[in-house]
C-alpha positions in Angstrom: -38.1 10.7 -103.5 -41.3 12.5 -102.4 -42.5 15.6 -100.6 -45.1 14.9 -98.0 -47.2 17.0 -95.6 -50.8 17.4 -94.4 -53.3 20.0 -95.3 -55.5 21.9 -92.9 -58.0 19.1 -92.9 -55.4 16.6 -91.7 -55.2 14.8 -95.1 -51.9 13.6 -96.5 -50.4 15.3 -99.5 -47.7 13.5 -101.5 -45.8 15.3 -104.3 -43.6 13.5 -106.9 -42.0 14.3 -110.2 -40.3 11.7 -112.4 -38.4 11.8 -115.7 -37.7 9.0 -118.1 -34.9 8.0 -120.5 -31.8 9.9 -119.3 -31.5 12.5 -122.1 -28.9 15.2 -121.9 -31.7 17.7 -121.5 -32.3 16.3 -118.0 -29.8 18.9 -116.9 -32.4 21.6 -117.4 -34.9 19.5 -115.4 -32.4 19.1 -112.6 -31.8 22.9 -112.5 -35.6 23.6 -112.3 -36.2 21.1 -109.6 -33.4 22.5 -107.5 -34.6 26.0 -108.0 -38.1 25.1 -106.9 -37.1 22.7 -104.2 -39.0 19.8 -105.7 -38.2 16.1 -105.7 -37.4 14.0 -108.7 -36.9 10.4 -109.7 -34.9 9.9 -112.9 -35.6 6.6 -114.6 -32.5 5.6 -116.6 -32.0 2.8 -119.2 -28.8 1.2 -117.9 -27.2 0.8 -121.3 -27.6 4.5 -122.0 -25.4 5.5 -119.1 -22.7 3.0 -120.0 -22.2 4.5 -123.4 -22.1 8.2 -122.7 -19.5 10.7 -121.6 -22.0 12.6 -119.5 -21.3 12.8 -115.7 -24.5 11.1 -114.6 -23.3 10.8 -111.0 -22.8 14.5 -110.8 -26.0 15.4 -112.7 -28.3 13.3 -110.5 -26.5 13.5 -107.2 -29.4 15.3 -105.4 -32.2 13.0 -106.8 -33.4 9.4 -106.8 -32.4 7.1 -109.6 -34.8 4.5 -110.9 -34.4 1.7 -113.4 -36.0 1.9 -116.9 -34.5 -1.5 -118.0 -31.3 -1.9 -119.9 -32.4 -1.3 -123.5 -36.0 0.2 -123.1 -37.9 -2.6 -124.7 -41.7 -3.1 -124.3 -41.5 -5.9 -121.7 -44.7 -7.6 -122.7 -43.5 -7.9 -126.3 -40.3 -9.9 -125.6 -39.4 -13.3 -124.3 -39.9 -13.7 -120.5 -36.3 -14.6 -120.0 -35.2 -11.4 -121.8 -37.7 -9.4 -119.8 -36.4 -10.8 -116.5 -32.8 -9.9 -117.6 -33.8 -6.3 -118.5 -35.4 -5.9 -115.1 -32.8 -7.6 -112.9 -29.6 -6.6 -114.7 -30.5 -3.0 -115.0 -30.8 -2.7 -111.2 -27.4 -4.3 -110.8 -25.7 -2.1 -113.5 -27.2 1.1 -112.1 -26.2 0.3 -108.5 -22.7 -0.4 -109.7 -22.6 2.8 -111.7 -23.9 4.9 -108.8 -21.5 3.5 -106.3 -23.9 1.2 -104.5 -26.8 3.6 -104.3 -29.9 1.4 -103.9 -32.2 1.4 -106.9 -35.7 1.1 -105.4 -37.9 2.3 -108.2 -38.8 0.9 -111.6 -40.6 2.4 -114.6 -42.3 0.1 -117.2 -41.1 1.2 -120.6 -44.1 2.7 -122.5 -46.2 1.6 -119.5 -46.3 -2.0 -120.8 -46.7 -4.5 -118.0 -48.8 -7.5 -117.0 -49.0 -9.7 -113.9 -45.9 -11.7 -114.8 -43.8 -8.5 -115.5 -45.0 -7.0 -112.2 -44.0 -10.1 -110.3 -40.6 -10.0 -111.9 -40.1 -6.4 -110.7 -41.2 -7.4 -107.2 -38.9 -10.4 -107.1 -35.9 -8.3 -108.4 -36.1 -6.3 -105.2 -37.7 -3.1 -106.3 -40.1 -1.3 -103.9 -42.3 0.4 -106.5 -43.0 0.7 -110.2 -44.6 3.5 -112.2 -46.9 3.3 -115.2 -47.7 6.0 -117.8 -51.4 6.4 -117.0 -52.6 9.9 -116.1 -55.1 12.0 -114.2 -54.7 10.0 -111.0 -54.7 11.8 -107.7 -55.3 8.8 -105.4 -52.5 7.7 -103.2 -51.3 4.4 -104.7 -52.7 1.3 -103.1 -50.4 -1.0 -105.1 -46.9 0.5 -105.2 -46.1 -1.6 -108.3 -49.0 0.0 -110.3 -48.2 3.6 -109.5 -50.3 5.8 -111.7 -49.2 9.4 -112.1 -51.3 12.5 -112.5 -50.0 14.5 -115.4 -47.7 13.9 -118.4 -45.8 17.0 -119.6 -47.1 16.6 -123.2 -49.4 18.8 -125.3 -51.4 16.1 -127.0 -52.5 13.3 -124.7 -55.9 12.0 -125.8 -56.9 11.9 -122.1 -56.7 15.7 -122.0 -59.5 16.1 -124.4 -58.0 19.1 -126.1 -57.5 20.9 -122.7 -54.1 22.3 -122.1 -51.9 20.1 -119.9 -50.9 23.2 -117.8 -54.6 23.9 -116.9 -55.2 20.3 -115.9 -52.0 20.2 -113.9 -52.9 23.3 -111.8 -56.5 22.0 -111.3 -55.2 18.7 -110.0 -52.7 20.4 -107.8 -55.5 22.5 -106.3 -57.6 19.3 -105.8 -54.8 17.5 -104.0 -54.0 20.4 -101.7 -57.7 20.9 -100.9 -58.6 17.3 -100.3 -55.4 15.5 -99.8 -54.0 12.9 -102.2 -51.2 12.4 -104.7 -49.8 14.7 -107.4 -47.2 13.0 -109.6 -45.9 14.9 -112.6 -43.9 13.0 -115.1 -42.3 13.5 -118.5 -39.3 13.2 -120.8 -36.9 16.2 -121.0 -36.4 15.5 -124.7 -40.2 15.9 -125.2 -40.1 19.2 -123.3 -37.4 20.3 -125.7 -39.2 18.9 -128.8 -42.5 20.6 -128.0 -40.9 23.8 -126.5 -42.6 23.3 -123.2 -39.9 24.7 -120.9 -41.9 27.9 -120.0 -45.0 25.9 -119.3 -43.2 23.4 -117.2 -41.5 26.1 -115.1 -44.9 27.7 -114.6 -46.3 24.5 -113.2 -43.3 23.8 -111.0 -43.4 27.3 -109.6 -47.1 26.9 -108.9 -46.5 23.6 -107.2 -43.6 25.1 -105.1 -45.8 28.0 -104.0 -48.6 25.7 -103.0 -46.4 23.4 -101.0 -44.2 25.9 -99.2 -46.9 28.4 -98.6 -49.6 26.1 -97.3 -51.3 27.9 -94.5 -53.0 26.1 -91.6 
């Protein structure tokens, strides 16, 4: 699920947000995305949604669902047969849970992948896969190594002590000026843990205003 348009130079702009792990605090993310008319992909570990009383179908009905394996293991640290089962079976379980809705996207737990893992994802029938790298604004060339732009987190070493909000807004400006790809990702439980809700809403509002008030 993405927003796309072209800037005044004729360059493509792609906007994505994605959220991992399926925590109960995703409800607040959903509310914010709906308020600011922004897309979201929610990467869910399949086992988690089997063992909860939450109405996942209702919570995520307006958004794309992606697979985050069954049990959230680091795929490069387990046996290949187990990794394959995590990738393949999670897609099957999620599609059953969500009444046949196609699960097209995959997210590597903790960003751990290699060539064999990537090929497993391709062979399982996914269309794209996301890593956890940051600061990317280039439209992905390889859809199975999709690198996002910003992680909603206060202490990423890549930020070099600069506030994530400042970097996010700068990257948004760059993408709207020059074209490109802005992909914000996070965990709602981290937003809660670090009390980042105000900052997150500030960035989502900024992104909304940029996208829906783009003048030609």
